C-alpha positions, 0 to 999 in steps of 0.5 A: 500500500502506497499509504504506508509501504505495507501490503494488505489483503482484504476479504469480504462476505455477503451481507444477509441483513437489509440496510439499516435505517438511516435514522437509527444509524445516525441518531438524528431522530426517527422523523428527521429528514435532514440530508447533507449536500456534502460529507467532510472528514472533521478532525477539529484541526484548522484545515478541516474546520476551514473546509466546513466553514467554507462549505457552509458560508460560501457554498451554502451547503449542509454538511455532515462532519464525520469524525473518528472518536479516537481521543477523549481530549479531541471529542469536546474540541470537535463538539465546541467547534460544531456548536459554534457553527450551528449557533452562527449559521443555524442548526440545519447547516451541519451535523456531527457524526462521530464514529468509534473503531477500536481494537478488540484487545488492548495491544497496540503494537502499531503506534504510527497511525500511518494508515488512519486515513484509510479508516477515515475514508471508509467511515466517510464513504459509509456515511456518504453511501447512507445519504445517497452521496458519492463524494468524501472530502479531506480538507488538508493543505497541499504542503502537508499532503505532499509531505516532502521529506524534511531531512532527506532521509525520512522515506518509506513507512515513516513518511506519512502520506495520509492525504497524498494525491496518489493515496486518495486516487487509490482510495477512490479506486478501491472504494468504487469496487467495494460500493459499486458506485462512483465514490470519490475521495478528494482534497479540495485544499491541495492547492492551498498553503497553511497560511492561506487556510487560516486566512480563509477562516478569518475572511469568512468571519470565524477567526474567533474560533481558531483558538478552539482548534487543535493541531498538535500531534501529541494529543495525550500530553495536552493540558488545560494550559497547553493545547499545543506542544510547540515541538511537532511539525503540526505545531510549527506549521500552525504557528508560522501560518498564524504569524505570517498572516498576522492572526496570532492574537487568535492563537495565544502563544501561552497555549504552546508548551514551547514557543516557536521563537523564544523558547529553547529546544534542548532535544536534538530531534526537536531542534532538527524538526524545527530547523528542517522545516525552515530549511525546506521553506528556504529551498521552496521559496524560489524553487522551479519545477526542475529544482524540486524534481532534482531535490525532492524526486518523490514529488513525482509520485503526485504529478500523475494523479491530478486531472491535468497534464503532468507539466501543469501539475508540476507547475501548480505544485511549484507555485504552492511550495513557493508561496509556502516558502515565502510565508515561512521565510517572511516570518523568519526575516521579520524575527531576525530583523528585530534582534540578531540571532545571538540575542535569542536564547541558546537552542531557540529556533532563531539562534539555531537558524542564525548559526546554521546560516552563518556556517553555510554562508561564511567562506571556509577559512583553513586553520593556520599551519605552523610548518607551512605558511609561505603560501598564505596570502595576507589580507587585502588593505582597503583605505578609505577617505570619507570626506573625499569619497575615496577608496583605495584597494591595495596599491593599484585600484582607486574608486572615487566619488561614485556609488561603489565608493560610497557603499564600500565606505559605509561597510568599512566603517561598520568593519572598523567599529567591530574591530574597535570592539575587539570582536573575533572576525566571525562575529563582525556584524552585518548591515541589513538592507534597511540600514543601508537604505538609510546610510546611503540615502536611497529609497528602497531595498531593491536599490541597495541590492542593485548597488551591491551587484554593481559594486561586486562587478566593478571590483572584479573588473578593476582587479582584472584590468589591473592584472591582479590575481585574487580569488573571487574578488566579488566576494569581498562583500559578503551577504549572510542570509538573514543578517545582511552585508559586510566586508569579509573580515578574514580577507580585508584590513580597513584603514582610514586615510590621513591627509598630510 
């Protein structure tokens, strides 16, 4: 089975007794004629709640909300949310259909819940068939449905595929054989990100109920104070979505046992969970379809299971992941613009991610050799004269009264401040785009980026025309992700020119 990597065999027996009366099965009352337009799986999470709200408010549909009663802590959550829908939009708009399926013995050797969506699909299909319908919907954002491996080594049975497009297509094929009708299991939210899902709840006027939803995977350790652990991927995903859309006032941070940004993550698995989530988002932000296929070949499992050509499906997936990446990275950028990574607690996500980015961005500097250092090149001397808007690089390159000279002078002054404090080279701070906008007197970050590119090209060209040999002269201006720009502290020495 694609869902879990296991192999299953099913056996069926002929049903002798007649169909049960619908009123007895659903307990709506013997005289009730209520019938839904749609059957939705309802967990009490953000995505399923958003789906219910959208069907009721926008589509004007009556909905049957089918739940599997797997936890005594989640059942009250589902009831409160459905009660809120009934009170706001009328009792006829929705009905809750909780179902129970338990093991006969108390042995639970299988704890991964890898195949739970098969159980849910069966329960939903039974409900739909009883109402004369042939469609069941899971509402889950497409990023979670794809569930691309966060670290590159989570494959096979440990990577859940509960609402993956291929999984739902296979469910549909099997259930059509069983029910002998046109049963369909689908996910109307595949083209949406988590941030877009929570935004939809707000747009439809139900943001006040966000606090009542539950996303955490660690259900058993939920308390009246902490609804969410803050460590699992579901909690991380939820909190990033709230912050990206400015809806955190409806999702109080004190409901999380571990706050997304300010709390430490001492457990190694928890640290990697958070880091890999953000790391993937950075990869997704500007990823092309080809890059996704190269970095995440498992994405191809999805493209052949849409009602569109593979190239169109792949472009849709790339666009989905681009939007998700932008939502997550925008939150990280805002967070790290308010404070530098070193100002956050040790082992907190901003601190960990800042350290990781620095390690990835800084050029490799070999340890000095005691026995052999004759080939070691000394740092390049850059001399500045702010009054004359003059920059001298080495003995042969002069830049005067132009945008590149002005930029280098601003970066050099920051270098001198760090040197004056006695900082280690790797601790030299950067100037963010916003700081450079102000110091250079330009209008936007985009102007700053263009000036950086122009300066790098100018420096490389001037070295070449002077016949000087230097490794990657354009990298004298470093760009550290999330931090900003600086002159490479290991490669240059700055001096202020004194006029005679």
